[in-house]
C-alpha positions, 0 to 999 in steps of 0.5 A: 509463506514463513514470515520474518519477525519484526523488530519494530523498535528503532535500531541503528540503520539507512535509505529513501527519497524526499517527494518534493524537496531536494536533498540537503547535503551534509547532516546525519544523525542528530546527537541531541536526545530523542524528543528534544527540539532542534536549535530553534525549538522546532520539534522535528517529525519525518513521515516516511510513506511506504509503497511498492514502487514501479518501473520508471522506464521500459529498461527498468521493467525487468529489474524491477520485477526481479527485486520483487520476486527475490523478496523472501516475503513473495517467494518462500524459498531458499536464497539460492533457489529464490534468486534463480526463480527471480531471474527466470520470472523477470525474463520470461514475464519481462516482455509481457510487462514491458508491453502493459507499461508501453500502454501507460506511457512507458513507466509507472505513474505510481512514484508521481502520484506518491509524490503528489500524496506526500507533498499534500499530507506534509502540507496538512500536517504543517497546517495542523501543526505549525510548530513541528518541522514536518517532512514526508519521504518516500520509500518504495519496496522494489524500485527507487526510491529505495529504502536505503536511499531514503534512510540516508535522507531521513537520517540527514534530517535528524528527526525526533520521531518518525512515523512509518505509513504504509500506503497499503490500508490492509496489512499483509505479511507480503507488503506492510511487513516486508516493507517495514523489515526492509526499513529496519534494516537500513535506518541508522539515524535518530529518532523514535519510530511509531509505525501505523500497521493498518487502517482498513476501515478508517473513516476517510479511507472509506468516504474516499472510496464511497465518493469515487464510487458515486462519482463513477456511477453518476457520471455514467448516467446512474445506470440501474441493475449494477453490481458492485465489485470491490476488488482487491489484489489476490494473495495465495491461499496458503498465506492467509491460511498461515495467519495473514489478516489480509483477507479479513482486513480486505472484507472489512473495508468492503463491508464499510463501503457497502454499508454507505451505499445502499444504492448498491444492495448487489455487492461482491468482494473479489480479488484480481492478479491471480498468477501462477498455479497456486490456489488464490483468494477467491472469487476472482474478479474476471470470473465475477465479471463473466458471472454478472454478464451471464445474469444480464448485469453490468458491473462497477469495479472499485479497487479497494486495496490500492490508494493510487493509479498503476499498472493493475488499475490502468491496464488489468482493470481498465483494459484487460478486464474491459475486454472480459466484460465485452466478452461476457455481455457484461455491460456497462462496465464502470470503474471507480478511481483510487483515493489518490489525492481526495481530500477525506483520504489525505485527512485521514492519513494526516490523522493516522500520523498525529495519532501515532506521533507521541503516542503511548505505542510504537506500533498499531492500527489506525482507526477502529479495526483490531485484528480477530483472534486467529491471525497469527500473523497480524503485526501486533501479535507478531510482535507479541510472539517475538517478545514472549519468545525473547 
């Protein structure tokens, strides 16, 4: 896929939804210089959480899918062809997708869970830096609250600084980069922008997964002979071959988790949600389940690229792959929960925000991870290459 250049310096632009406070009418961009406090001397910090979004009703499924597949980061075709294909896919896949959402109450739980994470993060930040007026906002990529809505609310808040924090721990051109580009095209308010591009090996993220895996294992009676499957959403292989760092970051997350779990010496990285005829990252999660069944082993699956429960965990993992396991004789079939509101995870998000706010750099990873050479579409290298070209 062709990657669009990210311009990560703040520029006039606007869209978003505050997770748990009513919008304050009026407001707009502040006239004071960036970095100065407001009238009562309290510095103002806006944190914008990026996530995919999900339909809030069965009627919203088709337009949600259309928004997803019209994104050039997802389908790399000229605009006219991409829109036609998005209309076709959202129509042909709509019935099955509606059935899947029907299994989980007729709507995605992603927004309510993201709101809860935003509220927890805001509380943590206010406790750590009570002198700073901090608000957390949510900008979804493919369904409400969309970036334009949230950007208007952030502009009305008139922050001195903005931290953009993706709820995608591993960076990809198809997720974080797309959300960044979307945000930068609409935000028109004040405030210097700092961006956390990724945090695949941050301690609190790893600890949250370790705790969730341990809890699932203990709840099942600590069964022996289990294979740990660390499952991430897949990507077409050509995206990774084009320099996307996602696979390397997923593998780094998996290795960091496995290092903390010596009771699971048999572990594998695998990828779910493969669609279409393109070659995708492998091995696939369903194939690994079948392989474990053929070898007389059960599995414990941990979704390591998601931080909230949604259709790909609640339906694909809990229902569809459970049927695959049953047919393959793979027993027990266990699944760890996503980080959600786990305390270590929320604390790590707070550290990511505080590390970025007021920092020397306006873009960078949080935690020890640095992309190896060869990942041309790493966020930092993309920005460096754009600067060199200019």
